[in-house]
VEXDREN-2710 file (C-alpha; in Angstrom, 1 decimal):
% VEXDREN-2710
k/r/px/py/pz
1/MET/40.7/7.5/-24.9
2/ASP/37.4/9.3/-24.8
3/LEU/34.3/7.4/-25.8
4/PRO/32.5/8.5/-29.0
5/ARG/29.6/10.9/-28.2
6/ILE/27.0/8.4/-29.3
7/ASP/28.4/5.7/-26.9
8/ILE/28.3/8.2/-24.0
9/ILE/24.6/8.9/-24.7
10/LYS/23.8/5.2/-25.1
11/GLU/25.5/4.4/-21.8
12/LEU/23.7/7.1/-20.0
13/LEU/20.4/6.0/-21.4
14/ASP/21.0/2.4/-20.3
15/GLN/22.0/3.5/-16.8
16/ILE/19.0/5.7/-16.4
17/ASN/16.6/3.0/-17.5
18/GLN/18.1/0.4/-15.3
19/LEU/18.1/2.7/-12.2
20/TYR/14.5/3.7/-12.9
21/ASP/13.5/0.0/-13.2
22/ASP/15.2/-0.6/-9.8
23/HIS/13.2/2.3/-8.3
24/ARG/16.4/4.1/-7.6
25/ILE/14.8/7.3/-8.6
26/ALA/17.3/9.8/-7.1
27/GLN/20.2/8.1/-8.9
28/ALA/18.2/7.9/-12.2
29/ALA/17.3/11.6/-12.0
30/LYS/21.0/12.5/-11.4
31/LYS/22.0/10.5/-14.5
32/LEU/19.2/12.2/-16.5
33/ARG/20.6/15.6/-15.5
34/ASP/24.0/14.4/-16.8
35/LEU/22.3/13.4/-20.0
36/ASP/20.5/16.7/-20.3
37/LEU/23.9/18.4/-20.2
38/VAL/25.3/16.1/-22.9
39/VAL/22.3/16.7/-25.1
40/LYS/22.5/20.4/-24.7
41/SER/26.1/20.3/-25.7
42/GLU/25.2/18.2/-28.7
43/LEU/22.5/20.5/-29.8
44/ASP/24.7/23.6/-29.3
45/ASN/27.3/22.0/-31.6
46/THR/25.3/22.6/-34.7
47/ASP/28.3/22.3/-37.0
48/ASP/28.9/18.7/-36.0
49/ASN/25.5/17.0/-35.5
50/SER/25.5/13.3/-36.1
51/PRO/22.4/11.8/-37.8
52/GLN/22.8/8.7/-35.7
53/ILE/22.8/10.8/-32.5
54/LYS/19.8/12.8/-33.7
55/GLN/17.9/9.6/-34.4
56/LEU/18.8/8.1/-31.1
57/LEU/17.7/11.2/-29.2
58/ASP/14.4/11.4/-31.2
59/ASP/13.7/7.8/-30.4
60/GLN/14.7/7.6/-26.7
61/TYR/15.0/11.1/-25.2
62/THR/13.1/14.0/-26.8
63/THR/9.7/12.4/-26.7
64/CYS/10.3/9.9/-23.9
65/LYS/7.3/9.9/-21.5
66/ARG/9.2/7.6/-19.2
67/PHE/11.8/10.4/-18.6
68/ASP/8.9/12.9/-18.0
69/ARG/7.6/10.5/-15.4
70/LEU/11.1/10.2/-13.8
71/ARG/11.4/13.9/-13.6
72/GLN/8.0/14.2/-11.9
73/GLU/8.6/11.4/-9.5
74/SER/12.0/12.8/-8.5
75/GLU/10.5/16.2/-7.7
76/GLU/7.6/14.6/-5.8
77/CYS/10.0/12.6/-3.7
78/ASN/12.1/15.7/-3.0
79/ASN/8.9/17.6/-2.0
80/LEU/8.0/14.9/0.5
81/LEU/11.5/14.9/2.0
82/ARG/11.6/18.7/2.2
83/MET/8.2/18.6/3.9
84/LEU/9.7/16.4/6.6
85/GLU/12.9/18.3/6.9
86/ASN/11.2/21.7/7.3
87/THR/10.1/22.0/10.9
88/ASP/8.8/25.5/10.7
89/ASN/5.2/26.2/11.7
90/TRP/4.3/22.7/12.8
91/THR/2.3/22.3/16.0
92/ASP/3.2/19.5/18.3
93/ILE/-0.2/18.1/19.2
94/SER/0.5/14.6/20.6
95/ASN/3.5/12.7/22.0
96/SER/2.5/9.3/23.4
97/ASP/3.4/5.6/23.0
98/GLY/6.7/6.8/21.4
99/ILE/4.7/8.4/18.6
100/GLN/5.0/12.1/18.0
101/THR/2.3/13.8/16.0
102/PHE/2.4/17.3/14.4
103/TYR/-0.2/19.4/12.6
104/LYS/-0.1/22.4/10.2
105/ASP/-2.9/24.4/8.5
106/ASN/-1.5/25.2/5.0
107/GLY/-4.4/27.4/4.0
108/GLY/-6.6/27.0/1.0
109/GLY/-8.3/23.9/2.5
110/MET/-5.0/22.0/2.7
111/HIS/-3.9/20.5/6.0
112/SER/-0.7/18.6/7.0
113/ILE/-0.2/15.8/9.5
114/ARG/3.2/14.4/10.4
115/MET/3.9/11.4/12.6
116/GLU/7.1/9.7/13.6
117/GLY/8.3/6.9/15.8
118/ILE/10.1/3.6/16.0
119/VAL/8.5/0.5/14.8
120/ASP/9.9/-2.7/16.3
121/SER/9.9/-4.6/13.0
122/SER/12.2/-5.0/10.1
123/LEU/12.1/-2.8/7.0
124/PHE/11.2/-5.9/5.1
125/ASP/8.1/-6.6/7.2
126/ILE/6.9/-3.0/7.0
127/CYS/7.3/-2.9/3.2
128/SER/5.4/-6.2/3.0
129/THR/2.5/-4.6/5.0
130/VAL/2.4/-1.6/2.7
131/LEU/2.5/-3.6/-0.5
132/GLU/-0.5/-5.9/0.2
133/VAL/-3.4/-3.5/-0.5
134/ASP/-6.2/-6.1/-0.1
135/LEU/-5.0/-6.7/3.5
136/TYR/-5.3/-3.1/4.5
137/HIS/-8.7/-3.8/6.0
138/SER/-7.0/-5.9/8.7
139/TRP/-5.0/-3.0/10.2
140/ILE/-6.1/0.5/8.9
141/PRO/-8.7/1.9/11.3
142/ARG/-12.2/2.8/9.9
143/LEU/-11.4/1.5/6.5
144/LYS/-14.4/0.4/4.5
145/ASP/-12.8/-0.4/1.2
146/ALA/-9.3/-0.8/-0.2
147/THR/-8.9/-1.9/-3.8
148/GLN/-5.9/-2.0/-6.1
149/LEU/-7.0/-0.6/-9.5
150/ALA/-3.8/-1.1/-11.4
151/ASP/-0.1/-1.8/-11.0
152/ASP/3.0/-2.1/-13.1
153/SER/3.9/-5.6/-11.6
154/ARG/6.5/-3.9/-9.5
155/PHE/6.2/-1.0/-7.0
156/ARG/3.8/1.4/-8.7
157/LYS/0.1/1.1/-7.9
158/ALA/-3.3/2.9/-8.3
159/ILE/-5.4/2.4/-5.2
160/TYR/-8.9/3.3/-4.1
161/CYS/-9.7/3.7/-0.4
162/ARG/-12.7/4.7/1.6
163/VAL/-13.0/5.4/5.3
164/SER/-15.9/6.0/7.6
165/CYS/-16.0/9.3/9.5
166/PRO/-17.9/10.0/12.8
167/TRP/-21.4/11.3/12.5
168/PRO/-22.4/13.8/11.2
169/VAL/-19.4/13.9/8.8
170/ASP/-19.8/12.0/5.5
171/ASP/-17.4/9.2/4.6
172/ARG/-14.3/10.2/2.7
173/ASP/-12.7/8.3/-0.3
174/ILE/-9.7/8.8/-2.4
175/VAL/-7.9/7.4/-5.5
176/VAL/-4.1/7.6/-5.3
177/TYR/-1.1/6.8/-7.5
178/GLY/1.7/5.5/-5.3
179/TYR/5.2/4.2/-5.8
180/GLY/8.3/3.1/-3.9
181/ILE/11.7/4.8/-4.0
182/ASP/14.9/3.1/-3.0
183/LEU/17.2/5.6/-1.2
184/LEU/19.1/2.9/0.8
185/GLU/22.4/3.6/-0.9
186/GLU/22.1/7.4/-0.6
187/SER/20.6/7.9/2.8
188/ASN/19.6/4.4/4.2
189/LYS/15.9/5.2/3.5
190/VAL/13.0/3.8/1.6
191/VAL/10.2/6.2/0.6
192/VAL/6.7/5.4/-0.3
193/PHE/5.0/8.3/-2.1
194/ALA/1.4/8.8/-2.9
195/ARG/-0.8/11.5/-4.4
196/SER/-4.3/11.8/-5.9
197/PHE/-4.5/9.9/-9.2
198/GLU/-4.0/12.0/-12.4
199/ASP/-4.7/11.3/-16.0
200/GLY/-1.9/9.3/-17.5
201/ASP/-0.7/7.6/-14.3
202/PHE/-2.0/4.3/-15.7
203/GLU/-3.7/3.7/-19.0
204/GLY/-7.2/2.3/-19.0
205/VAL/-8.0/2.9/-15.3
206/ASP/-11.7/3.7/-14.7
207/LEU/-12.0/5.7/-11.4
208/PRO/-14.7/4.4/-9.1
209/ASP/-17.8/6.6/-8.8
210/VAL/-18.1/8.5/-5.5
211/PRO/-20.6/6.5/-3.3
212/THR/-23.6/8.3/-1.7
213/LYS/-22.8/10.2/1.5
214/THR/-19.2/10.2/0.6
215/VAL/-16.8/13.0/-0.4
216/ARG/-13.7/12.5/-2.5
217/VAL/-10.6/14.1/-0.9
218/ASP/-7.5/15.4/-2.6
219/THR/-3.9/14.7/-1.5
220/LYS/-0.9/16.5/-2.9
221/ILE/1.7/14.6/-0.8
222/SER/1.3/11.5/1.3
223/GLY/3.7/8.8/2.2
224/PHE/6.1/7.0/4.4
225/VAL/9.8/7.3/5.0
226/MET/11.4/4.2/6.5
227/GLN/14.9/4.1/7.9
228/PRO/16.2/0.8/9.3
229/ILE/18.2/1.3/12.5
230/SER/18.7/-2.4/13.3
231/PRO/17.6/-5.8/11.9
232/THR/14.4/-5.5/14.0
233/GLN/13.8/-1.8/14.3
234/THR/12.8/0.9/11.8
235/PHE/12.4/4.6/12.3
236/VAL/9.2/5.5/10.4
237/GLN/7.8/8.9/9.4
238/VAL/4.3/9.4/8.0
239/VAL/3.3/12.6/6.3
240/SER/0.2/13.9/4.5
241/LEU/-0.7/17.2/2.8
242/THR/-4.4/16.8/2.1
243/ASP/-7.6/18.7/1.4
244/PRO/-10.3/16.9/3.3
245/LYS/-13.0/18.9/1.4
246/MET/-14.4/20.7/4.5
247/ALA/-15.1/24.4/4.7
248/PHE/-13.5/24.3/8.1
249/ILE/-12.3/21.6/10.5
250/PRO/-14.0/21.9/13.9
251/TYR/-11.6/21.2/16.8
252/TRP/-13.4/18.0/17.8
253/LEU/-12.8/16.6/14.3
254/LEU/-9.2/17.7/14.2
255/ASN/-8.7/16.0/17.6
256/PHE/-10.4/12.9/16.2
257/ILE/-8.2/12.8/13.0
258/THR/-4.9/13.4/14.8
259/ASN/-5.3/11.8/18.2
260/GLN/-7.4/8.9/17.2
261/PHE/-7.2/8.0/13.5
262/ALA/-3.6/9.1/12.8
263/HIS/-2.2/7.9/16.1
264/TYR/-4.1/4.6/16.0
265/LEU/-3.0/4.1/12.4
266/PHE/0.6/4.2/13.6
267/VAL/-0.2/1.9/16.5
268/SER/-2.0/-0.5/14.0
269/LEU/1.0/-0.4/11.7
270/ARG/3.3/-1.5/14.6
271/ARG/0.9/-4.4/15.4
272/GLN/0.4/-5.5/11.9
273/THR/4.1/-5.6/11.0
274/LYS/4.9/-7.7/14.0
275/SER/2.5/-10.3/12.7
276/VAL/4.0/-10.6/9.2
277/ALA/6.5/-13.3/10.0
278/SER/3.9/-15.6/11.6
279/SER/1.0/-14.8/9.2
280/PRO/0.3/-17.7/6.7
281/VAL/-1.3/-15.2/4.3
282/TYR/1.7/-12.8/4.2
283/GLN/4.2/-15.7/4.1
284/GLU/2.5/-17.3/1.2
285/ARG/2.6/-14.1/-0.8
286/ILE/6.2/-13.5/0.1
287/LYS/7.0/-17.0/-1.0
288/THR/5.2/-16.8/-4.4
289/ASN/5.9/-13.1/-5.4
290/PRO/9.4/-12.6/-6.9
291/LEU/9.3/-9.0/-5.9
292/TYR/9.9/-10.0/-2.3
293/ASN/13.2/-11.7/-3.2
294/GLU/14.3/-8.3/-4.5
295/LEU/13.0/-6.5/-1.4
296/LYS/14.8/-9.0/0.8
297/ASP/18.1/-8.5/-1.0
298/LYS/17.8/-4.8/-0.6
299/TRP/17.0/-5.1/3.1
300/LEU/19.9/-7.5/3.8
301/SER/22.2/-5.2/1.9
302/SER/21.2/-2.3/4.1
303/GLN/21.8/-4.4/7.2
304/HIS/25.4/-5.1/6.1
305/LYS/26.0/-1.4/5.7
306/LEU/24.6/-0.7/9.2
307/LYS/27.2/-3.1/10.6
308/GLU/30.1/-1.5/8.7
END
């Protein structure tokens, strides 16, 4: 027996909201597309509109900013994954220490860097390293400031970072909005996406002023893709599509960014993630923050699937 239309809509709304709360954005977006089709059918059926359904849609669908955010985040995640999948026009500029680095000039001031390699740490330890913003100074090279400006008490954050650049280039800073995406069930991956902060990402966030001798850069796509391959190894890809706000990038600076900063960032990530299990600071936060219980459950579930 078919469910009444209003029950179908309510069920889809509940499923979308639960999946979005769990950061399973791809699944939530798929359910939202299903809901879009149901709503379209409902609106096309003008002879049989239910006042209850209309009220439900007005309250939870038509003007729902949460669903607008879901659509945006789904598209952003897809753009990051497509950027990694499309190997055209990338220049292989470095391959050492098991870390491969690629570069692409996108024109209009935008430049892309992509790195990939195996990190001899668990997915859980890598996620722990990425989550603790105030500890970035202990592993990110040339970092002068890393401040969490806001979060949603889960896996969405607004972050300010500032890095030093070699003379005579001014320092660079950035404010990003970032979030995690659970794709373990679909493709055995976790994605961390970040881009320059936009109005509406978080309410009440005052962006820091740009310090003297500092230039604020703009990133359209930045992030990590992490794919566990064993309990103690993870394949990690790092990608960035960024405007460093330079009229041109001299070869020596490009060499510095790619072969020193970017490469050393990956090396530092490897080193830092190896220390998580023995670090009293990380372990205290893992013990006291309930989010880590959820992360651990997801990681252990992914390990069971690898064994199947």
